[in-house]
C-alpha positions in Angstrom: 84.1 65.4 -3.2 87.1 64.2 -1.3 87.3 62.9 2.2 88.1 65.6 4.7 90.3 64.4 7.5 90.9 67.7 9.2 88.4 69.0 11.8 85.5 71.0 10.3 84.2 71.9 13.7 84.9 75.4 15.2 84.9 73.6 18.6 86.0 70.0 18.0 86.0 69.2 21.7 82.3 70.0 21.8 81.7 67.6 19.0 83.6 64.8 20.8 81.8 65.6 24.0 78.4 65.4 22.3 79.2 61.9 21.0 80.5 60.7 24.4 77.5 62.1 26.2 75.1 60.4 23.7 76.6 57.1 24.9 76.3 57.8 28.6 74.1 55.3 30.4 73.8 53.0 27.4 74.7 49.3 27.5 77.5 48.1 25.1 74.8 46.8 22.8 72.8 50.0 22.9 76.0 52.0 22.3 76.9 49.8 19.3 73.4 50.4 17.9 73.7 54.1 18.4 77.0 54.1 16.6 75.5 52.1 13.7 72.6 54.4 13.4 74.8 57.5 13.5 77.1 56.1 10.8 74.2 55.4 8.5 72.6 58.8 9.1 75.9 60.6 8.5 76.8 58.5 5.5 73.4 59.4 4.0 74.0 63.0 4.7 77.4 62.9 2.9 75.7 61.1 0.0 78.9 60.2 -1.9 79.8 56.5 -2.2 83.5 57.3 -3.0 83.8 59.4 0.1 82.1 56.7 2.1 84.5 54.0 0.8 87.5 56.3 1.6 86.2 56.8 5.1 85.7 53.0 5.6 89.2 52.3 4.4 90.7 55.0 6.7 88.7 53.7 9.7 89.9 50.2 9.0 93.5 51.3 8.7 93.3 53.3 12.0 91.8 50.3 13.8 94.5 48.0 12.5 97.2 50.5 13.6 95.7 50.8 17.0 95.5 47.1 17.4 99.1 46.7 16.3 100.2 49.4 18.8 98.3 47.6 21.6 99.8 44.3 20.7 103.3 45.8 20.7 102.7 47.6 24.0 101.4 44.4 25.7 104.5 42.5 24.4 106.7 45.1 26.1 104.9 44.7 29.4 105.6 41.0 29.7 
């Protein structure tokens, strides 16, 4: 199995909204706990270590790119 990066949802906005709503009213710590539990549940559902590793690598790249963009944007604002 390969990592799918395109939406598999017929209504992707509904999926995003469900995740956002699940966090509503939670503290930062509770929200982080929910995210961790959700990641473990979904990783188990996928059940493929290679796909999991690809997803981790992609998530890290996206985080780094977002951080670099924020850093560049804050440098422009000074």
